[in-house]
C-alpha positions as CSV (number, residue, x, y, z in Angstrom):
1,X,-1.0,3.0,-2.4
2,X,-2.3,6.0,-4.3
3,X,-4.9,5.5,-7.0
4,X,-3.7,4.5,-10.4
5,X,-3.6,7.4,-12.8
6,X,-3.4,6.2,-16.4
7,X,-1.2,7.9,-18.9
8,X,-2.7,9.1,-22.1
9,X,-2.5,6.2,-24.7
10,X,0.0,7.5,-27.2
11,X,-0.2,4.4,-29.4
12,X,-3.9,5.1,-30.0
13,X,-3.5,8.9,-30.3
14,X,-0.8,8.6,-32.9
15,X,-2.4,5.7,-34.8
16,X,0.4,3.1,-34.1
17,X,-1.9,0.6,-32.3
18,X,-2.7,-1.7,-35.2
19,X,-3.8,-5.2,-35.6
20,X,-6.7,-7.5,-36.0
21,X,-9.6,-6.1,-33.9
22,X,-10.8,-9.6,-33.0
23,X,-7.4,-10.7,-31.8
24,X,-6.8,-7.4,-29.9
25,X,-10.2,-7.8,-28.2
26,X,-9.3,-11.4,-27.2
27,X,-6.0,-10.2,-25.6
28,X,-7.8,-7.5,-23.6
29,X,-10.6,-9.9,-22.6
30,X,-7.9,-12.3,-21.5
31,X,-6.7,-9.7,-18.9
32,X,-10.2,-9.4,-17.5
33,X,-10.8,-13.2,-17.5
34,X,-7.5,-13.7,-15.6
35,X,-8.6,-11.1,-13.1
36,X,-11.9,-12.9,-12.5
37,X,-10.1,-16.3,-12.1
38,X,-7.6,-14.8,-9.6
39,X,-10.2,-12.9,-7.5
40,X,-10.2,-15.5,-4.8
41,X,-6.4,-16.0,-4.8
42,X,-5.0,-12.5,-4.8
43,X,-5.8,-9.4,-2.7
44,X,-6.7,-7.0,-5.4
45,X,-7.7,-4.2,-3.0
46,X,-4.2,-4.3,-1.6
47,X,-2.6,-4.4,-5.1
48,X,-4.8,-1.9,-6.9
49,X,-6.9,-0.1,-4.3
50,X,-10.3,0.3,-5.8
51,X,-11.8,-2.2,-8.2
52,X,-12.0,0.3,-11.0
53,X,-8.3,1.0,-10.6
54,X,-7.5,-2.5,-11.7
55,X,-9.5,-2.0,-14.9
56,X,-7.8,1.3,-15.6
57,X,-4.4,-0.4,-15.1
58,X,-5.3,-3.2,-17.5
59,X,-6.4,-0.6,-20.1
60,X,-3.2,1.3,-19.7
61,X,-1.0,-1.8,-20.1
62,X,-3.0,-2.8,-23.1
63,X,-2.8,0.6,-24.8
64,X,0.7,1.7,-23.8
65,X,2.5,-1.6,-23.1
66,X,5.2,-2.1,-20.5
67,X,8.9,-1.6,-20.4
68,X,11.7,-2.1,-17.9
69,X,13.4,1.0,-16.4
């Protein structure tokens, strides 16, 4: 799997990422906490490649969201 290349965060760049900073931080930290809990259960190297690629992916999802194709 090629390394994850994050897309520029348009929601931050255009100012549309709004909300309570504490709540947004809690959501983001939830991603990281879930990752830590799942370390022993999932093969993150197979899924993400390098450890830093997982963090980049979480940041991209948090900042840009997800959508179906």
